[in-house]
C-alpha positions in Angstrom: 6.4 30.0 63.7 5.0 26.6 62.9 4.8 25.1 59.4 2.4 22.3 58.7 2.5 19.8 55.8 -0.4 17.5 55.0 -0.3 14.4 53.0 -2.4 11.3 52.2 -5.2 12.8 50.1 -6.4 10.7 47.2 -9.3 9.5 45.1 -11.1 6.7 46.8 -14.4 4.8 46.2 -17.3 5.1 48.6 -16.7 2.8 51.6 -13.0 3.0 51.3 -10.4 4.3 53.7 -7.7 6.9 53.8 -5.2 8.0 56.3 -4.1 11.7 56.3 -0.9 12.8 58.0 0.2 16.3 59.1 3.8 17.0 60.1 4.7 20.1 62.0 8.0 21.8 61.9 9.5 25.0 63.4 8.5 26.0 66.9 6.8 22.7 67.6 7.3 23.0 71.4 4.6 25.6 71.4 2.0 23.4 69.8 -0.9 22.5 72.1 -4.0 21.3 70.3 -4.1 20.0 66.7 -7.1 19.6 64.4 -8.4 18.7 61.0 -10.7 20.9 59.1 -12.3 20.4 55.6 -13.8 22.6 53.0 -16.0 21.3 50.3 -16.7 23.2 47.1 -19.1 26.1 47.8 -19.1 25.4 51.5 -17.5 26.9 54.5 -14.6 25.3 56.2 -15.6 23.1 59.1 -13.9 21.4 62.0 -13.7 17.7 61.5 -11.8 16.5 64.5 -9.6 17.9 67.2 -7.1 16.4 69.7 -5.7 18.2 72.7 -2.2 18.0 74.0 -3.6 15.6 76.7 -5.2 13.4 74.1 -8.8 14.4 74.4 -10.6 14.1 71.1 -13.8 15.5 69.6 -15.5 15.1 66.2 -18.2 16.7 64.1 -21.3 14.5 64.3 -21.1 13.5 60.6 -17.8 11.6 61.1 -18.3 10.1 64.5 -17.7 6.3 64.4 -15.9 6.6 61.0 -12.9 8.9 61.5 -10.2 8.8 64.2 -7.7 11.5 65.0 -4.4 10.7 66.7 -1.0 12.2 67.4 2.4 10.7 66.9 4.7 9.9 69.7 6.7 13.0 69.0 3.5 15.1 69.3 4.5 17.1 66.2 2.4 14.9 63.9 -1.3 14.3 63.7 -3.2 11.7 61.8 -6.8 11.3 60.6 -7.9 7.8 59.9 -10.9 7.9 57.7 -13.0 4.8 57.2 -16.4 4.1 55.4 -15.9 7.2 53.3 -18.9 8.8 51.7 -19.1 11.1 48.7 -20.0 13.9 51.0 -16.6 13.6 52.6 -15.1 15.0 49.4 -13.2 18.1 50.4 -9.8 19.7 50.9 -8.6 18.7 54.3 -6.5 21.1 56.3 -4.4 20.6 59.4 -4.4 23.3 62.1 -2.1 23.7 65.1 -2.7 25.9 68.1 -0.1 27.6 70.2 -0.8 29.7 73.3 -0.8 32.9 71.1 -1.5 31.8 67.6 -2.9 29.2 65.2 -1.3 27.8 62.0 -2.7 26.2 58.9 -1.4 23.8 56.4 -2.0 24.1 52.7 -4.4 21.2 52.5 -4.7 17.8 50.9 -7.5 16.8 48.5 -9.8 13.9 49.3 -12.2 12.8 46.6 -14.7 10.0 47.3 -16.3 8.9 44.0 -17.2 5.7 42.2 
């Protein structure tokens, strides 16, 4: 089993920045890829960014050039640096970790972009 804990969500003005963190515990040696998803009110959860165990990243088009995903040296942490935030980035952000046989979700952290 893998447990994930997100942190870093906050209320920020448009144009501001936030850095989300996700720490994994438990069977972390099984973790391969890690990603960030978000779910806005009334909308489906969507993939925001993904990073593979080899460091390859991909992003949803709406955040390209503004967000950056990275992993810590210990590989059991993943970060999401969010710059130039827009009101449409408002959502609950979830961390997800993939093992060869399963996937795990964190409980989410709230990001509100508002003036």
